[in-house]
C-alpha positions in Angstrom: 0.1 -0.1 0.5 2.9 3.1 0.9 4.7 1.8 -2.5 1.7 2.5 -4.4 1.2 5.5 -2.6 3.6 6.5 -3.0 4.5 5.7 -6.7 1.1 7.6 -7.3 2.4 10.9 -6.2 4.6 13.3 -6.4 7.8 14.2 -4.3 7.6 17.4 -2.3 10.8 19.7 -3.7 13.6 19.7 -1.6 12.1 16.6 1.5 11.4 13.8 -1.2 7.9 13.5 0.7 5.3 12.5 -1.3 2.3 14.9 -1.2 -0.7 13.4 0.0 -4.1 14.9 0.8 -6.1 14.2 3.6 -9.4 13.5 2.2 -7.7 12.1 -1.4 -5.5 10.2 -0.4 -7.4 9.1 3.8 -8.8 5.1 2.5 -4.7 4.8 1.5 -3.5 6.4 5.1 -5.9 5.1 6.9 -3.6 1.7 5.3 -0.2 2.9 5.9 -1.7 3.7 9.7 -2.5 0.0 10.5 1.6 -0.4 8.4 3.2 1.7 10.6 1.6 0.7 14.1 3.2 3.8 16.5 6.2 2.5 18.5 6.9 5.6 20.6 8.8 6.4 23.7 6.4 7.1 26.6 7.8 10.2 29.0 7.3 9.0 31.7 3.8 11.4 32.5 0.5 10.2 32.3 -0.8 13.8 31.3 2.1 13.8 27.9 2.4 10.4 27.2 -1.7 10.2 26.8 -4.7 10.5 24.2 -4.7 14.6 24.3 -0.9 15.3 24.6 1.7 12.6 22.9 -0.6 9.9 21.9 1.8 7.0 23.4 4.8 9.5 23.5 7.8 10.6 21.2 7.6 8.8 18.2 11.4 7.9 16.0 12.4 11.2 14.6 11.4 13.8 16.3 12.1 16.5 18.1 10.6 18.1 22.5 11.8 20.6 23.9 11.9 21.2 27.5 12.0 25.3 28.1 11.7 27.1 31.2 13.5 29.3 33.2 17.1 28.4 34.9 16.8 26.4 38.7 12.6 25.3 37.4 13.5 20.8 37.1 14.4 21.4 33.4 17.4 18.6 33.4 15.4 16.7 36.5 12.6 16.2 34.1 14.6 15.2 31.3 16.4 13.2 33.1 13.4 11.1 34.3 11.7 11.2 30.8 15.3 9.0 29.9 13.9 6.7 33.8 10.7 6.4 31.3 12.2 4.7 28.2 15.0 2.4 30.5 12.3 1.0 32.5 11.2 0.2 29.5 13.6 -1.2 27.9 15.2 1.4 25.7 18.1 2.0 25.6 19.3 6.5 25.8 21.8 8.7 25.1 21.8 11.3 27.9 23.6 14.7 26.5 24.6 17.1 29.7 26.3 20.9 28.8 27.1 22.6 33.1 25.7 19.3 35.3 29.1 17.5 35.2 28.5 13.2 33.9 29.2 11.8 36.6 26.9 13.7 38.5 23.7 12.3 35.7 24.6 9.2 36.8 24.6 10.3 40.2 20.8 11.8 39.2 19.9 8.5 37.4 21.9 5.8 40.3 18.9 7.7 43.2 15.6 7.6 40.4 15.9 4.2 40.3 16.8 2.8 43.8 14.9 5.3 45.9 18.2 6.8 47.7 18.9 10.1 48.1 21.7 11.3 45.0 23.7 11.6 48.6 23.8 8.8 49.5 24.3 6.9 46.9 27.9 6.4 47.5 27.1 5.0 51.0 24.2 3.5 50.0 25.9 1.9 47.2 25.4 -2.8 48.3 21.1 -0.8 47.9 21.7 1.0 45.1 23.0 -1.8 42.9 20.9 -4.3 43.7 17.9 -2.4 43.4 19.7 -1.3 39.9 19.8 -5.4 38.9 16.4 -5.8 40.1 15.0 -3.3 38.3 16.9 -2.9 35.0 16.7 -7.2 33.4 16.8 -6.4 29.6 20.2 -5.6 28.7 18.9 -3.2 26.3 17.6 -0.8 28.6 20.7 1.6 29.5 21.9 5.2 29.9 25.0 6.6 28.6 25.8 9.8 29.7 27.7 12.5 27.3 29.7 15.3 28.1 30.4 18.5 27.0 30.9 21.6 28.1 28.8 24.2 26.9 31.1 26.4 24.9 32.1 23.7 22.5 28.7 21.7 21.9 27.3 21.9 18.3 24.8 20.2 16.6 27.6 18.4 14.8 29.7 17.1 17.5 26.0 15.6 19.0 26.1 13.9 15.0 29.4 12.9 14.7 29.1 11.3 18.2 25.3 9.6 17.7 27.4 8.6 14.3 30.1 6.9 16.1 28.3 4.8 19.0 26.4 4.0 16.4 29.6 2.1 13.8 30.7 0.4 17.8 27.3 -0.6 19.1 25.6 -1.1 16.3 22.4 0.7 16.6 21.2 4.0 17.3 19.3 5.0 20.3 15.7 5.5 21.3 16.2 8.4 22.7 18.5 11.5 22.6 18.3 13.6 25.9 19.6 17.3 25.2 
């Protein structure tokens, strides 16, 4: 069905995407929807993942933004998005520009273990046992990458993701920046 639809339609200049029309192509579009069910990476927030917002989470290739003033919890929210994805079996790459890499890992450990971020070292046995209990799937994980703010660029992240794909043979389901 998709190839039939693609063959029938002209491609939009510069995008390689076919022109399609809601009313004229509705039957074919619904057939495509049935063949390609929505695969999503949930945020873990029921209201955001619900039917009135993201309908399950972010889809492959989508870009979501969390914006707000300094000190309002954006980094913590993004870390929780990563944790929700990991708990559902996804691999994430979390880029950080201000918070040091080890501190981001510590926050993830705290989130998964229920142990205070400041107590992760002192209660390491509890942290490790809870991590093992929650993360049984070997694919589900997070890789934290630190780039000092002034060295960041989209090209550097793209190159880093390409290196990870070349090394591991797979791209992450969620990229947090």
